[in-house]
N, C-alpha and C positions, 0 to 999 in steps of 0.2 A: 849514113848522115842522119841525126835526128830530125824527124819531121816537124815542120812549123804548123802549129794549130793555134787556134784563138786563145788568148790569155783570158783566164778566168780569175775574177777576184775571189781571194780567200774568204771563205764562208765563216761565220761564228763557230760553227761546230768544228771546223778545221782548227780555228785558232785555240779552242778550248781543248784540243787533243792533248797539246803540250802539258796541260796543267792537271791531267788525270790522275797521275801516279803521285800519291800523296806522301811517298817517301822524301824525308830531308836530308838523309844520308846516302848519297849515290857516288860517293868517290872517297878515296882515302884522306882527301884534303878536307871533304865535309866532316868525316869522322873525326879528324883532329880540331877543327873548329869547334864541333860540339863537345869535345872533350874539355877544350879550353874554356868555353863559355860555362859549362857546369861548374868547373872547377872554381871560377871566378866568382859566380854566384853563391856557391858553397862558402867560399872564404868571406864573402861580404856579410852573409848571414851570421856565420860565427863570429865576426867582429862585432856585429850590432848585440847578439846575445852575450858575449863576454863583457861587452862595454856596459850593459844594463844589468848584469848579474854580479859580476865579480866587483870587490872594492877596488877603487882607483889605485891605491898603492900596490895592488898585485896585478895589475894590467900587464906589466912587462913580462912576467913570466907566464902568466894565463894566456896572454894573447899569443906568444911565441909558441907555446906548447900546443894550444888548440889549434892555430893556422898550421902547424906542421902536421898534425893527426888529420885534420879536415881535408888539407891537399892531398895527403897520400891516399886516404880512403876514396875522396871523390876521384882522383885520377885513376884508381884502380877500378872502381865500379863503373865509371862513365865510359872508360876505354873498353870495358867487357861489352857494355850496352851498345857503344858506337859500332864496334866490330859486329856484334850480332845483327844490328839493324842493316849495316852494309852487306852482310851475308844474306839476310832476307831480300833486299833489293836486288842483288845479283840472281838469287833463286828464282824471283818473281819475273825477272827479265828472260830467264832461261825457259821458265814455264809458258810466258807469253809468246816467246819464239816458237816454241813447240805447237801451241795452239793456233798461231795466226800466220805463221809461215811455213809453207811447203819444205820439207827437209831436203828433198832433190834439186828444187829450182830455186829456193827462195822466194818465189812468188807467194802471193796472198793464197790462204787455204780458202775452200768454199765458206767455211763459218765466218772467216775474217771478211769475205766480200760481203756476205749479207748484213753482217753486223754494221760495217761502214754504210752500206746502202740503206739500212733501217735508221741510220742516224741522220740521214738525208732523204727523207720520203718525198721532198718536192724538187728532187734534183732532176734536171733536165740533161740529156745527153744521148749518146750512141752506144747501145749495147753490141759488142761483137761477140760471135761464138765462133772459134777457130780451131780446126782440128787437122792434125798432122795425115796427110794422104798416105795411104798404102803402109801405115805403120807397122801392121803385123808382119809383113814381108819383111822389114828391117830387122826385127825380133827373130824371125825365123831364118833369114840369111846370115846375119851378122852376129846374133846373140842379144840376151837382154842388155848386157853392159853398153852394147851399141844403142840399143833402144834409148836407155838411159841418157847416154851422151847427146843423142838428138833432141830429147825432150828438154835437157838443160839448154841445149844451144838455142831452140826456138825460144825459150823463156827469156835468155838473155837478149834476144834480138826484139823481143816484145816490151822488154822493161827500157831497153835503150831508145825505143823508138816512142815512148809515151812519156807524157809529161809526169812528175813526182805527184802531181795533184789526182792523176787518173789511177785506176786499179787494174792490176794485172793479177788475174788469179787462175792458179791451175784447177781446172774444174773437176778433172777426174782422167786418169790413165793420160791419154795423149790429146784430151781436149783442154782448151783455155778459155776463159772469159774475160773480155777487157771492156772496161766502162770508160768512156771519154766524155768527160764532164764538158757541157757546154757545146758539144759538137751537133751539128744538125744536119739536114739533107743536102745543103750547099756543098759541105765537105766531107760528109760521110764516106761515100764511096771511093772518092779521092784518095782519103786516108787509108781505108781498108786495102785498097788496091797497092799503095805504097808499102804498108807492111808486108802483103803477099809477095810482092816482087823483090823485096829485100831478103826475105827467107828463101825465096827460089834462087837468087844469086849467090846467097852466102853458102859456104861449106864448112864443114867441122871435121877435124881429125880424131880418129879413134883407133889407138893402136897403131896400125900401118895402113890403115883404111881412110879414104877422103869420103865422106858421107854427105850427100845432098838431098834434101826433101823439099816437097811442096806442101802448101796448105789450102784448105777450103775454108771460106769465111761467109758466115751468115750475120747480117746486120739488121737492127731493129732500133728505132727511135725510142727513147722512153721520155714520155711526156710528163709534165710536173704532177699530173693527177693519175698517172699509170702506175701500177705496181712494178716492181722491178721483175718479179717472178713471170708476169706476163710478157714483159719486153724480152726476157731471156728466153721464153718458150717461143716467141716469134723469131728470134735470131736463131734458135736451134731448127725451127721449119725452115728458115731461109738456108741454113747450112745443109740441110738435107737435098734441098733442090740444087745447091751448087754440087755435090756429090752426084747426085743422078745426071747432071748435065756435062759430066766428065772431068770434075775435080779441078784444082789449081785455079780457082776463080772466086769472085766476090759475088754475093746476090745480097741485094738490100729489099726489105721488105716493100718499100715504097716505089721499087723500080720494076718493070718488066724484065725478062732476059735480054731483050734487045736494047735496053737502056733506056727507054720510055718510061714516064711516070705511070704508076699504077693507078687506075681509077679509084682504088681503095685508100689511097694514101691521103 
């Protein structure tokens, strides 16, 4: 069940994201609208030119012939242009997908993660570094295809249990980074533990095998003036502590292992 987290108002940068692509032809409907619009404009221009150049007594023949030729040519060339523009849009989407989405999990790539965070340098929230426990043994025991299935499984759980506002990133191998906008100390550990327990309870099927995994989680707050790289480094340090303490647990930088608040927090 998706977890409940504070609702965060959409930032101007988020609203602008929808208008970044300058392409005006994004579907076949758009292509036909462009073709019709160009044809109408060309026909109007031809009407005006013929009306100003040809003698009035020749308008009937000249206008008819001119409109037929102009309509045919504008339909021909505008259709070619619209199709090419639509093709370019689809290619741009595919390229963006390759650059910004991990092919195995459809999570954000590392480049996409830092791009989005750099667009919101004053963002406040929780950075989580998440690592699948004993992942090498899964590959060694069940094969790399099983390892891929486990990575996809964990990514799906992370995306399902985060808001669309948040960023779920496959950071590398079996490691993920999640940034939860607007989440602070009050909810940070609780949310990390919810994610960890959902993964612990869930199983995935691969071929004839039922696979279960656990994760270790390190968390760090990103204050508005803090660089995201520093927050990720602190979360990574907390992750190593979680591993050293036995794995399958969440460690937050502002908490001691016994749950008390750190003096440095």
